[in-house]
N, C-alpha and C positions, 0 to 999 in steps of 0.2 A: 849070594851072589853078592859081590862087592860093586858101589856105584859105578866105577869107572866102565867096569862090564857092562853093565847095563845101559849106561848111556852111550856105548860103542855098539852094543846091539840095536839100540833105538835109530843110531844114526846108519845103521847097516839095512837094517828094515826099511829106514825113511828111503835110503840111496835107491833099494831094489826097486820099490816103489815109484821114488821120481823117473829112475831109467826107464822103466814101462811105460810111463806114459811120456816122456819128452826128455831124455837124457842130457841132451846136447845143452836145453835150458838149465838143466842142475848144474853141469860144469860152468855155463856162463855164470849161472848165479853165486858160485862158492868162488869165482875168480873174480868176482867183481866185489864181493864184501872181505874177502880173506883177510886183507890189509889192514882193512880200518875195523871192520865188524864181525871178526869171526865167529863169535859167538853166535851172532844173529844167524848168520849162514848155517850153523850147527843147529841151532834151533827150528829153522824153515824144515831142514832135511828130516831133522829128529820127529819133532811134533806133528808141523803140519804135514809130511808125509808119511811118517813112520807110524802117526797115532792114528789123524784123521783121514786122511786119503787110504791109509789100509784097512779104514773098518770095513765090515761086509754087508751093511746095510743098502748101499747103494752100489750101482754099476759105477766104472770108472767113466762110463760114456756120460750118464745122469748127472755125477759129479761136473764132470767139464760143462755141460749144459747149464747147470745152475751156476758155476762160478762165472761163466762168460755172462749170464744176467745179474750176477751181484756187482761185477766188475762195471759193467755198462752202467749201472745205476751209480755206482760210487762216482763215476766219472774222474778225469784228471790218472788214469790208471794205464796209460798207453803201453808202457811197456810190459807191463801184466798181462793185457790185452792180448796183444800180440805171443806173449808164451803161452798162454792158455787156448787161443783160437790153432796154434799148431799143435798144442796138446789134445786138443779136442778133434782135429783130423788123424792123429794118431791112434787115438782109440776107438777110433769108429765112425765118427761124426762126419757126415758127408756137406761139402761146401754148403750145399742147399739147404740143409737141416741146420746149419750155423746160421745162414742167413734168414730162415725163417725163425729161428729165436732171437736174431735181434731185432726183427721185424715186430715181432711180439713185445720185445722190451719197450717199443715208441710207447704202448699204452701206459707202463709205469714210470717210466724213465723221460720220455719226452723225447721230440725228434733230435734236438742238438746230440745229446750223447749215444744215440741208438746211430746215427749218422756218423758220428766220430766212430764208432765200433765197427760200421760197415765198412769206413774207408781202410780201418785197420787190417781186417779182414781181409780186404781186396789186395792189399800188399802181402801178408801172408799167402795169400791164393797165389799169388803171381809167380811169388819165391818157390813155390813148390807145384809150377807148370799148372794150376788148376783151372785159369781162367776159362772161359766165360762160364758163369754160373745162371741160374735162374731162364729169364725170357730171352728171344731171338734178338732181342735189341734193349738198348738202355732206355728204362722207363716204356716198356712194352707191358701192356695189361695181358693177365693172365687169358689165354685161348678161351673163347666160350664154347659152350657144347653145342655142337653140329648135329641139334636134333631138327 
């Protein structure tokens, strides 16, 4: 197999995985990079999705939950968090599970980064008609056992 064929096959596999996770984000990614850094967009699709996301060791759902935690920890990744919160919904995480993951991130990332991530999640949920999540009212404590 020649290098061009291998390169195209990697891209095709990555595109297949990316579309399954969140195809509209893939299209936006390529559009945003194609004029200035086409090789970067090719590598994101081919390597990140064709090689790493395509691996069988974790489910797409688990990969997205991990990705949300890591992007929250890194901070200053708002566009990427938005994409991956949408992808997390696409692969089966619920809004409540996403919020629970971001609440857990407070322990390791701190409140400012986790609150920022929740704000981005709220925006994505609103765009998809998935608000409200969690308690009956903002700031509501979980209901106590009625024993």
